[in-house]
C-alpha positions as CSV (number, residue, x, y, z in Angstrom):
1,M,-0.5,-15.1,-3.3
2,R,1.1,-17.6,-1.0
3,I,-0.4,-20.3,1.1
4,D,1.3,-21.6,4.4
5,G,0.5,-25.6,4.4
6,P,0.7,-26.1,8.1
7,S,-1.5,-23.1,9.2
8,G,-3.7,-22.8,5.9
9,I,-3.1,-19.2,6.1
10,V,-3.5,-17.6,2.3
11,L,-1.4,-14.4,2.2
12,F,-2.0,-11.7,-0.1
13,Q,0.7,-8.9,-0.3
14,T,0.7,-5.6,-2.3
15,Q,3.4,-3.4,-2.9
16,G,2.0,-1.2,-5.7
17,S,-1.5,0.3,-6.2
18,L,-4.4,-2.2,-5.9
19,A,-7.0,-2.4,-8.6
20,Y,-10.1,-4.2,-7.9
21,E,-9.6,-6.7,-10.9
22,D,-6.3,-7.8,-9.4
23,W,-7.9,-8.1,-6.0
24,E,-10.7,-10.4,-7.5
25,R,-8.1,-12.3,-9.5
26,E,-6.0,-13.4,-6.5
27,V,-8.9,-14.3,-4.3
28,R,-10.2,-16.4,-7.4
29,A,-7.0,-18.1,-7.5
30,A,-6.9,-18.7,-3.6
31,L,-10.3,-20.3,-4.0
32,A,-9.1,-22.6,-6.7
33,A,-5.7,-23.4,-4.7
34,T,-7.3,-24.3,-1.5
35,N,-10.2,-26.2,-3.3
36,G,-12.7,-23.8,-1.7
37,S,-11.4,-24.3,1.8
38,L,-10.4,-20.6,2.3
39,R,-10.6,-20.1,5.9
40,H,-7.8,-17.8,7.1
41,V,-6.4,-14.8,5.1
42,L,-3.9,-12.2,5.8
43,S,-3.9,-9.3,3.4
44,D,-0.6,-7.4,4.0
45,R,-1.1,-3.9,2.8
46,R,1.7,-2.4,4.9
47,E,3.6,-1.4,1.6
48,L,0.4,0.0,-0.3
49,P,1.5,3.5,-1.4
50,S,-2.0,5.2,-1.3
51,D,-5.4,4.7,-0.1
52,Y,-7.8,1.9,-1.5
53,E,-10.0,3.1,-4.4
54,L,-13.4,3.2,-3.3
55,G,-14.1,0.6,-6.3
56,V,-12.1,-1.9,-4.6
57,L,-14.0,-1.8,-1.3
58,E,-17.3,-1.9,-2.9
59,G,-16.4,-4.6,-5.3
60,A,-14.8,-6.6,-2.5
61,V,-18.2,-6.4,-0.6
62,D,-20.1,-7.2,-3.5
63,F,-17.9,-10.2,-4.3
64,F,-18.1,-11.4,-0.7
65,R,-22.1,-11.3,-0.9
66,S,-22.4,-12.9,-4.3
67,H,-19.8,-15.7,-3.6
68,A,-21.0,-16.4,0.2
69,G,-21.5,-20.0,-0.7
70,E,-18.1,-20.5,-2.0
71,L,-16.3,-18.5,0.8
72,G,-18.2,-19.8,3.9
73,D,-16.9,-18.5,7.1
74,V,-13.7,-16.7,6.5
75,Q,-11.4,-15.0,8.7
76,W,-9.7,-12.2,7.0
77,G,-7.0,-10.0,8.7
78,I,-5.8,-6.7,6.9
79,L,-2.4,-5.7,8.0
80,V,-1.7,-2.1,7.5
81,A,0.7,0.7,8.5
82,S,-0.7,2.5,11.4
83,A,-2.1,6.1,11.0
84,S,-2.3,5.7,7.3
85,A,-5.0,6.4,4.7
86,V,-5.1,2.6,3.9
87,H,-5.8,2.1,7.7
88,R,-8.8,4.2,7.6
89,S,-10.1,2.3,4.2
90,A,-9.5,-0.9,5.9
91,N,-11.7,0.0,8.8
92,L,-14.4,1.0,6.3
93,A,-13.9,-2.4,4.8
94,Q,-14.4,-4.1,8.2
95,V,-17.8,-2.1,8.6
96,L,-19.0,-2.9,5.3
97,A,-18.3,-6.6,5.5
98,E,-20.5,-6.8,8.6
99,A,-23.4,-7.7,6.5
100,T,-21.5,-10.9,5.0
101,R,-20.1,-14.0,6.4
102,I,-16.6,-12.8,6.2
103,R,-15.1,-11.6,9.5
104,I,-12.6,-8.7,8.7
105,K,-10.3,-7.2,11.4
106,V,-7.8,-4.7,10.9
107,F,-4.2,-4.6,12.3
108,T,-1.2,-2.7,12.6
109,E,0.9,-5.6,14.2
110,L,1.7,-8.8,12.4
111,R,1.8,-10.9,15.4
112,A,-1.7,-9.8,16.8
113,A,-3.1,-10.6,13.2
114,L,-1.7,-13.9,13.1
115,Q,-3.0,-14.6,16.8
116,W,-6.4,-13.8,15.8
117,L,-6.3,-15.7,12.7
118,L,-5.4,-19.0,14.3
119,G,-6.3,-18.4,18.0
120,V,-3.7,-19.4,20.4
121,V,-0.7,-20.7,19.1
122,D,2.7,-21.3,20.5
123,E,5.6,-18.7,20.4
124,E,7.7,-21.0,17.9
125,E,4.7,-21.2,15.4
126,L,4.1,-17.5,15.7
127,E,7.8,-16.8,15.0
128,R,7.9,-19.3,12.0
129,L,4.8,-17.7,10.5
130,E,6.1,-14.0,11.0
131,R,9.4,-14.9,9.1
132,W,7.0,-16.6,6.3
133,V,5.0,-13.6,6.1
134,E,8.2,-11.2,5.8
135,G,9.5,-13.7,3.1
136,Q,12.3,-15.0,5.4
137,G,11.2,-18.6,5.6
């Protein structure tokens, strides 16, 4: 987990498999690191080798419901490789989260995800954030 100070984006990146316990531990760490002011999250799942386990999706939605007071209104972008099993699962997560205050949206393009998370931002800021997500800045 990394946090971009200027934008406040919390970035989760997964390169191996994703277990619910790991997901919850990272979200709790992000809540602590932001003093409960978690507002913009980007989950970069482009390198996830296989589909989410069903327990991850169910557990995440349960976590969102049971921690609604702590989480408040969060925008949560999920970045996935196009036409992947993870893409289909992330879309399911988007639908399941509709019953919570978490706004989830699935993206296949980093720039589009960043624009949605932050609203209109200038080109220079978008480029800086793209480099940050890719580990180049």
